[in-house]
LUMGUTOR-82994 format. One record per atom (N, C-alpha, C, CB): z, y, x. Coordinates in steps of 0.05 Angstrom, whole numbers, padded with zeros to 5 digits, always signed. Glycine has a CB too. Layout:
residues N
ZYX
...
END
This chain:
residues 60
+00000-00024+00016
+00000+00000+00000
+00000+00025+00017
+00024+00000-00019
+00016+00027+00038
+00017+00050+00056
-00009+00051+00073
+00041+00048+00074
-00022+00028+00076
-00046+00026+00092
-00068+00044+00080
-00055-00003+00095
-00070+00046+00054
-00091+00062+00041
-00086+00092+00043
-00093+00054+00012
-00061+00100+00048
-00055+00129+00048
-00057+00141+00076
-00027+00133+00038
-00063+00126+00096
-00064+00137+00124
-00086+00158+00127
-00068+00114+00144
-00109+00155+00115
-00131+00173+00118
-00132+00195+00098
-00156+00158+00117
-00111+00198+00081
-00111+00218+00060
-00106+00246+00070
-00091+00211+00039
-00095+00249+00094
-00089+00276+00105
-00114+00291+00112
-00070+00274+00129
-00134+00278+00123
-00158+00292+00132
-00173+00307+00110
-00177+00272+00145
-00178+00294+00087
-00192+00309+00065
-00175+00333+00055
-00198+00291+00042
-00149+00329+00053
-00132+00351+00044
-00133+00374+00064
-00103+00342+00040
-00131+00368+00089
-00132+00389+00110
-00160+00403+00109
-00127+00378+00138
-00181+00387+00106
-00208+00398+00105
-00211+00417+00081
-00228+00375+00103
-00201+00409+00058
-00203+00426+00034
-00187+00452+00038
-00193+00411+00009
-00163+00450+00049
-00147+00474+00053
-00160+00492+00073
-00118+00466+00063
-00172+00481+00094
-00186+00497+00114
-00210+00511+00102
-00195+00480+00138
-00226+00497+00086
-00249+00510+00074
-00241+00532+00054
-00266+00488+00059
-00220+00527+00038
-00211+00547+00020
-00200+00571+00035
-00189+00536+00002
-00186+00566+00057
-00175+00588+00073
-00197+00605+00085
-00157+00578+00095
-00218+00592+00095
-00241+00607+00106
-00255+00623+00085
-00260+00588+00120
-00258+00611+00061
-00271+00625+00039
-00255+00651+00031
-00273+00607+00014
-00228+00648+00030
-00211+00671+00023
-00214+00692+00044
-00182+00662+00019
-00213+00684+00070
-00215+00704+00091
-00242+00718+00090
-00212+00690+00119
-00264+00703+00085
-00290+00714+00083
-00292+00735+00060
-00311+00692+00078
-00281+00728+00037
-00282+00746+00014
-00266+00771+00019
-00271+00732-00011
-00242+00769+00031
-00226+00792+00037
-00240+00810+00057
-00198+00783+00048
-00253+00798+00076
-00268+00814+00096
-00291+00828+00082
-00279+00796+00118
-00306+00815+00064
-00328+00828+00050
-00318+00851+00033
-00343+00808+00033
-00296+00848+00020
-00284+00870+00003
-00277+00893+00021
-00259+00860-00012
-00264+00888+00044
-00257+00909+00062
-00281+00924+00072
-00240+00898+00086
-00302+00910+00080
-00326+00922+00091
-00339+00939+00069
-00346+00901+00101
-00340+00929+00045
-00353+00945+00023
-00337+00970+00017
-00357+00928-00002
-00310+00968+00018
-00294+00992+00013
-00298+01013+00035
-00264+00984+00011
-00299+01004+00060
-00304+01022+00082
-00331+01036+00079
-00302+01008+00109
-00351+01021+00071
-00378+01032+00066
-00377+01053+00044
-00397+01010+00059
-00362+01047+00022
-00360+01066+00000
-00347+01092+00009
-00345+01053-00023
-00325+01089+00024
-00310+01113+00033
-00328+01130+00052
-00285+01104+00048
-00343+01117+00069
-00361+01131+00088
-00383+01145+00072
-00373+01112+00108
-00394+01132+00052
-00415+01144+00036
-00404+01169+00021
-00426+01124+00016
-00381+01166+00009
-00369+01189-00006
-00362+01212+00013
-00344+01180-00021
-00352+01206+00037
-00346+01227+00056
-00371+01242+00064
-00332+01214+00081
-00392+01227+00070
-00417+01240+00078
-00428+01257+00055
-00438+01219+00085
-00426+01247+00030
-00436+01263+00007
-00421+01289+00005
-00433+01246-00019
-00394+01288+00006
-00379+01312+00002
-00381+01331+00025
-00349+01305-00002
-00385+01321+00050
-00390+01339+00072
-00416+01354+00068
-00391+01323+00099
-00437+01339+00060
-00463+01353+00055
-00460+01373+00032
-00484+01332+00048
-00445+01366+00011
-00442+01384-00012
-00427+01409-00004
-00427+01369-00034
-00406+01406+00013
-00391+01429+00022
-00408+01447+00039
-00366+01420+00038
-00424+01436+00057
-00442+01452+00074
-00462+01467+00056
-00457+01434+00094
-00473+01453+00036
-00492+01466+00018
-00478+01489+00003
-00503+01445-00002
-00454+01485-00007
-00439+01507-00021
-00434+01530-00002
-00413+01496-00033
-00426+01524+00023
-00421+01546+00042
-00447+01562+00048
-00409+01535+00068
-00469+01547+00051
-00494+01561+00056
-00502+01579+00032
-00517+01541+00061
-00497+01569+00008
-00503+01585-00016
-00485+01609-00018
-00500+01568-00042
-00460+01606-00010
-00441+01629-00011
-00449+01649+00010
-00412+01619-00006
-00458+01641+00033
-00466+01660+00054
-00491+01675+00045
-00471+01645+00081
-00510+01661+00033
-00535+01673+00024
-00529+01694+00002
-00555+01652+00013
-00511+01688-00016
-00505+01706-00038
-00490+01731-00028
-00488+01692-00059
-00475+01729-00007
-00460+01752+00004
-00477+01765+00024
-00433+01745+00015
END
């Protein structure tokens, strides 16, 4: 009876390892997309501020 359970650890470890790698991959992708969004918004608002300042200088 114990003889059949000796190889049961490998599939469990393999499943846990694959799930762990999947979670790490997903967290990394979320982080990268958030950084991209923040960078995009920062660039947009910097351009918008420069445009507003140019318009204010032209009007005065």
